[in-house]
N, C-alpha and C positions, 0 to 999 in steps of 0.2 A: 733160447731159440735154437731149434735143431738145424745143424748145418748139413747140407748134402756133401757127398764126397767128390773129390776132384779126380776123375780118371786121368791117367797119364796121356801124353801126346800120342795121337793115333798115327800109325804108320800106314800110309795109303799105298795102293797098288803101284809098283814102279811103272810109270807111264812116260817118262821123259823121252826115252829113245824112240818109242813107237810114235809119240806125238811129233818128234822132229822128223821122223821118216814121212809122216803124213804131210807135214808142211813142205818138206823138200820135194815130194812128188807134186805138190800143187804148184811149185815154182818151175817145173821142168818145161822146156820149149814145146809148143804145140806142134803136132805132126802135120805134114802136108796132107791135103785132102786126098791126093792120089795114092798115098801110101796105104798098103794093106793094114787093117787093124787087127791087133792081137785079141784073142778071146779074153773076157774078164777072168781074172785070177781069183780063186777063192781066198777070203780073208783068213789070215793065220789065226791060231787060237789066241796068241798074245795080242794081236791087233784087235780082235773081237772084244777081248776083255777091256782093252783100253778104250775102245769106242763106246762100250756100254757104260764104263765108269764116267767118261766125259759127258755122256748123255744124262746120267744121274746128276752130275754137278750142274748142268744147265737147267735141268728140271727143278732142282733144289732152289736155284736162284729165282726161277719163275714162281715157284710155290711161296717163297719167302716174300717176294714183292706182292703177290696176290693176297697173301694172308693179312698184310697190313690194311687191305681194303675190305676184308671179309666181314668186319664188325658192322659195317654200314651198308653192305651190298650183298644180298643173297646170291646174286650171280657170281660175285667174286668168291664167296664161300664155296660154291659148287665147283668153280674152276680150281680153287686151292685143293680140294679133295681129289680132283681129277689129276692134277700134277703130282700130288702125293702118291697116288696109286701107280702112275707111270714111273716115278722115281724109284718106288719100291720094286717094281717089276724089273727095272734096269739093274738094280743091285742083285736081285735074285739070279739074273743071268750071269753076273760076275761071280757070285758065290758058287754057282753050279760048276763053274770052270776053274776058279782059282780062289778057294775059300781062305778066309783069314779072320781073326777075332775082330779086327777093326771094321770089317764090312758089316758084321752084325751090329756093331755100335752105330755105324752110319745109318743103317736101316731103322734101328730102334729110335734114334733121335728124330726121324721123320714123324714119329708119333709121340714126341715128348711134350705132353700136356696132360692135365688131370683127366680130361674126358677120354683120352685114348691110352692112358697109362697101362691098361690091361693088355693092349696090343703090343706095346713096347716090351712088356714083361715076357710075352710069348716069344718074341724075337730074341731077346737076351737069353732066355732059357734054352732056346734052340742052339744058340751059340755055345752056351755052357755045356750042352750035351757033347759037343766036339772038343771044347777047350775048357775043361772043368777048373783048371788052376789059373785061368787068366785073371789078373788083378782087375783090369778095367771092366770086364764083363761082370764080375762079382760085385764090384762097387756100384756099377750102374744098375744092376738088378735090385740091389738094396735101395738105391735112390728111387727106382720106379715104385717100389712098395711104399716108400715115404710119400710119393706124390699122391697115393691113395690113403695116406694116414694109417698105414698098416705097419706099425713099429714092430709088432711081434714077428712078422715074416721077414722084415728087413734085418732084424737081429738074428734070425735063424740063418739067413744067407751068410752074414758076416761070421757068425760063430762056426759054421761048417767050413768056411774058407780057412779060418785061422787054425783049425785042427791040423792041417797039413802045410800051411803057408804062413809063417809068422810075419806080421806086418804091423809095426807100431802105430802107423796112422789109422789103419782100420781097427786096431784094438782100442785106440782112444775113442773112435766113433762108436764102436759097439758099447763101450762103457757109458758114453753119453746117452745112447739109446736106452740102456737099462735104467739110468737115472730118470730120464724123461718119462719112462713107462712105469715108474714107481716100483722098480726092482733094484733097490740100492745094494742089497747083499750080492747079487750077481754082478753089479757094476764094480764093487770093490774087488771081488774075486778076479774079474777080468782085467782091471786096470793095474792091480798089484803084481800081475805077471810081467809087467814092464819093469826092467831093472831100475832101481831108484835113480841111478846116475843118468839113465836115458829118458827119464820122464820129462816131457815138455811141460810148459806152464799150463797148457790146456789139460793135460792128463792130471796134473796136480789139482787143477780147478774142479774137474769132474770127481776126483776122489773126495775133495772137501764137500761137494754137494751131496755125494753119497753118504758120507759120515753124518751130515746134518739130518738126512732123511732116516737114518738108523737111530736117531736120538742122541748121537754123540756130538752135541752142539758145541761144547767147549773145544773139542778137537778140531771141529770144522772152522770155528772162529779163529783159532790159532793158525791153522793152515792158510786161511784166506788173508789174514794179516801179513803172513810171510809172502804170499803171492803179490799183494799190492805193494809191498815194500820193494820186491824185486822188479816188478813191472807196474809202475804207478799209473800207466795209461790203460790197464786192463779193466775196462768199464764193467764187464760182467761180474768180475770178482768184487768190485766195490759195491755193486747193487746187492749181490748175494750176502756180502758181509753185513750190510745195513739191515737186510731182512732178518738174518739170523740173530743179530743183536736185538732187534725188536722182539723176536720170538723168545729170546732169553730175558726179556723185560729189562734189558739194560738200555733204557730209553735215552739217557744222556749220551751214551756211546753211539747209538743209532743216529741221533741228531747230528753229532760230530761227523759221522761218516757221510750222511746225506749232504751235509754242508760241503764236505770235501768234493763230492760228486758235482755239485753245482759250481764250485770254484773251478774244477777241471774243465767243465763245459765253457766257462768264460775265457779260459786261457788257451784252450786247445780246440781248434776249429773242427778237427776230425771227431773228437769226442762230442762236441756240441751237436754235430750232425747225427752222430749215432744215437745220442740221447733223444733227439727229436724224431728220428726215423726208425726207432724200434731196437736200437742196440741196447737199450735199457729202458727205464721208465721215462715218460715225457717229463720235461723240466718242471711244468706246473704240477704234474702228479707227484713229483718228488717234493716240491714245496708244500703241497697239501699234506704229505706225510709228516713233514717237519712241523707244520701247524698242529696236527693231531698229537704228535709226540710231546710238544711243549704243553699242550692241554693236559695230557696224561701226567706230566710233571707238575701240574697245578701252577703253571706260569703263563697266564693269559697274556701278559704284556709282551713276553718273548714271542708267543704265538702270533700276536698282532703284528709285531715287528717283521716276522717272517712273511706274513701274508701281504703286508704293504710293500714288501720288496719284489712282489710278483709283477708281471706285465700289466696287471689290472684288467685282463679280459673278463668278460661277463661270466662265463662258465666258472672260472676259478673263483671270482669274488663271491658268487652265489653259493658255491660248494663250501668255501671256507666260512662264510657267514653262517651257514646252516650248522657247521661244526661248533661254532661259538654258541649258537642258540641252543643246541642240544645239551650243552654243558652249562646253560643258564648264564652265559656271559653276554648279556644283551648290549651293554655299552660298547664292548669291543666289536660286536657284530654290526652295530649301528655305525661306528667309525669306519669300518671296512666298506660297508655298503655305500657310504658317501663318495667313494671313489667313482662309482657309476654315475653319480650326479654331475661329475665334472666332464663327462663325455657325452654331449648331446647327440642324438635324442636320448633322453633318459628312458630306459626300458621299463615296462609295466611291472616287472618283477621287483624293481627297486621299491616302488610304492607298496607293493604287496608285502614284502619282507619288513619294511618299516612299520607297516600296520601290525604285523605279528609282534614286533618288538614293543610297540606302544601298548598292545593289549596284554601280552604275556609277561613282558619284562617290566612294564611301567604301570600296569593295571589302569590304563587310560583309554577306554573304548572310544571316547569322543575324538581323541587324537588319531586313533586307528581309523575311524570313519573318514577323517579329513584326508588321510593318505590314500585311502581306497577311492575316494571321490576323484582323485587325480589320475586314476587309470582310465585312459580314453576308451570309448566303446569300440574303436577300431583295433585295440590291442588284443593279441592272441590270448591273453590271460584275463580278459574282461569277465568271462564267465565265472572263473574262480573268485575274482574280486567281488562280483555280485553276490555269490554265495556267502562269502565272508561278511559282507555288509548285512545280509539278511540275518545271519546268526548274531551279529553284534546288536542290531536293532531289537531283535527279539529278547536278548538277555537284558537289554536296557529298558524293556517294557514298552517299546515303541512298536507294538504289534501291527498296527494298521500300515505303517511305513514298510514293515517287513513283508506284509501280504502284498502290497503294491509291487515290491521288487520281485516277489515270487511270480506274479502275473507277468511282469516285464520280462523276466528270465524265460518263461514258457513261450512268450511271443518271439523273443530274439533268438532263442536256441531250441526250436521245436524238436530237434533230434536228440536232445539230451534228457536223460531220465532224472537228473538231480533235482530239477525245480519242481516237477510234480511230486517227487518223493518228499521234498521239504514241506510242500503245502499239505500233503497227506499226513505227514508227521505232526504238523501243527494242529490239524483238525482232530487227529486221534487223541492228542494230549488234551484237547478241549472236549473230548468225549462226543464229538460230532462224527460218529463212525459212518453213518450213511453218506455224508458229504465226502468223507475221505475215500470211501469205496468208489464213489462216482468219479473222483479225480483220477484214481488209479485205473479204473476200467476205461476211461477216456484215453489215458496215456497208452494203455495196452492195446487199444485198437490200432494205433500207429506203430507200436513196437511190441508185437505179441510175444516175441522170444527174449525180451530184455530180462535178464536174470534178476537184476536188482528190483525191478518193478514187480516181477512175479513173486519174489520172496516177500516183499512188503505186503503184497496182496494176499498171499497165503496166510501170513501172520494175522492180518486183519480179519480174514474169513474165520480163522480159528477163534479169534477174540469175540467174534459175533456168535460163536457157539457151534460152528460146523467143522469139527475137527476132521471128519472123514474127507470133506472137500479140501481142507487145508493140506492134509497129507498127500492127496492126489496131486495138488499143485507142486508140492515140494518134490515129489517123485518125478514130476515132469522136468523140473530143474535138473535133478540128478541124472536123468536119462540123457539130457543134453550136455551136462557137464558133471561127470562122475566125481570130480574133485571140488565140488562146491561145498566147502566145509560147513557153512551155516545151515544149508538145507539138510546135509547129512546129520548134523547135530539135532536139528528140529525133528526129523523123522525118528531118530533114536530116542530122544527125550519123550516124544509123544507116545511111542510104544511102551516105554517104561511107565508113564502116567496111566496108560490103559491096562497095565499089568499083564502084558503078553510079549512073547518073542524076546525075552530078556537077553539071551546070548546074541541074537542078531542085532538087537538094539545097542548092546555094548560094543559090538564090533564096528557099527556105524559111528558111534561116538568116539571110539579110539582112533578111527581113521580121520575124523574131523580134528582131533587133538594133534595128530601128526601133521596135518595140512596147515593148521593154524595154532601153533604152540603158544602158550601164554595167554590164551583167551579165557577170561574168567567164566563166561557163560558156558563154554564147552567143558571146562574143568568142573563146574557145578553139575553138569549133566553126568559126568563120570562119577562124581560123588553120589548123586541120587540113584543112578543105576546100581551101583554097588550096594547102597543102602537097601534098595528094594529086593536085591538078591541075597541079602543077609550077610554080606561081606563088610561087617561094620568097621573093622580097623582100616581097611582100604578106603572105605567111604569117609572116615574121619580124616585120614591123611589128605584126601583130595579136597574135601570141603574147606580145610584150613588154607590150602593153596588158593581156592576160588575166592574166598573173602579177602585174601591179600591182593589178588589181582583186580577185584572189583569191590571196593570197600563200601559202596553206598547202595548196593542192590538189596531191597527188602526181602525178596524171595530167597536169595542165597542165605541171608541171615536166618530166615525161618528154617531152611534146610539144616543149617549149622545147629540150630537149637534142637531140631528133631533128632539128628544123629547123636548129639551129645546126650540127650535125654535117654535114648535107647541104650547108650553105653553106661548110663548111670552117673554121668558127670553133670550134676544139677547146676553147679555154678556156671559152667560153660553154656548149658542150655538157657539159663536166665539171660546170659550175655547175648546169645543169639536172638532171643525173642525181643529183648529191649532194643536191640539195633534194628530189628525188623520194624518196630513201631517208630523208632527215631527216623528211619528213612521212608516213612509214609507207606506202609503196607496197604494194599487195596482192600484188605479185609481185616481191619484192626481188631474187631471183636473176637475173631477166632484166635488171634495171637494173644489177646489178653486172657482168654480162657486157658491157653497153654501155659502162659506165664503164671497164672493164678494157681495152677496145679503143681508148681515147682516150689 
């Protein structure tokens, strides 16, 4: 976390003598009415300065009080701006007669917020034009740039100051700025100008961070270990050390370091609060890292032990359970989830995750359905539970029940596209294309710009033989969302199939691949585009990737066979065609012909 710099104590305009004079005058005896009155005397320059500065202070107090109300009252906000302007005017009068760096600081701090940081900068810059070597003005100008997240300009200000005015504190901060803005080389150059004996723990910490970002991880880890040995309560160094150990794949050491951080939080109240308030990672975030590291070390029991030592809040339990599920440790995920069942009311996510475990971990769809039935209709996750039930019932061959739930979902959640998409998908699979089209068209009347509905509708129109209309629909999606990877891929693949605009088609498919890396269908399109363009080696490279990503797609295996055949690799071609038949190609006769020719 980037720290702002602390300007030194400001020296205000000497006002005590003048103020006492004003007070003494106020206490003088009142003249008799009959006595002749002296003409008013003009205020001396010193008294005028004092009066204006006292007026500024009074207005500042009013502005501060009014600002506290301005969030809920437009009138208070307007009055705050009014007091701000009057206070600034009062300071301008003081500056005009008796200028000082501290007065520019006072005026800049009237505008010290993100919305008015540019005004504060202008004021500080005006002060620096008169007092270019003033420490406080330079430090404050750098801070003003940081209010606007402009680290480059903040670094420029500090760097320029240090050319003529050596200051270790500002040099440390400049080094930190360079590290935070991914300029570790400059950071090291800046920080190593501090003599080794004069380097504070903060300077050493920033040097260690810079070393790590330059790839000198072992040097960084050694330096961080020394820092935490000298200052065991320096939380930032512990967190950085654990992170660098993770990056170094020394997972056991990282676990030990994170465990030390958690222990420090238990014994030191200051560190505990800093962990929770952003001085480092939150306690549960650290515990999640420990769980993940134990899983990387193939020790699910230790991972579970670490997870069960948490506070048991829902967000943590669900996140940790998902980590176990992703590594296929269903039993540990189930044990951890049971923590939620001890804290009524039991959240809907508990039943949902238990259903996932029953289906994916135990291959027990009936048990999964029983868990999903326990998610109440009032639960925020009821829609997802309903969709999961539909998928389970369909795979179990209970199609009528699945259809009933699709209809129920469309009634309960008319604003969601997922249920008409499920119903249309079912009808397409049954080759009832007209009915599927009707479902999608009805849904599109209510949600004409829904990208998922439009995409499915375009694919269905193409399947019905109207590719021109399908491409128009896909272009409509891309016009609305230029980063819709599936629509980009569809247009590109269609152009390739039509034998036109190959370069444009390939650029669309490549963009889709960047947006959605690791998608087998998009990689297949890359392979097919290169094949049609005569780039056979690239086509072969990509089709091998595609069938690894989507092993059971018959069209991909046909492409695999065609590319292998063109390259003269008969054995590979036969493998492709056999797999196309194995996975139920929609035109098996054409595949058999190709296979017979090999």
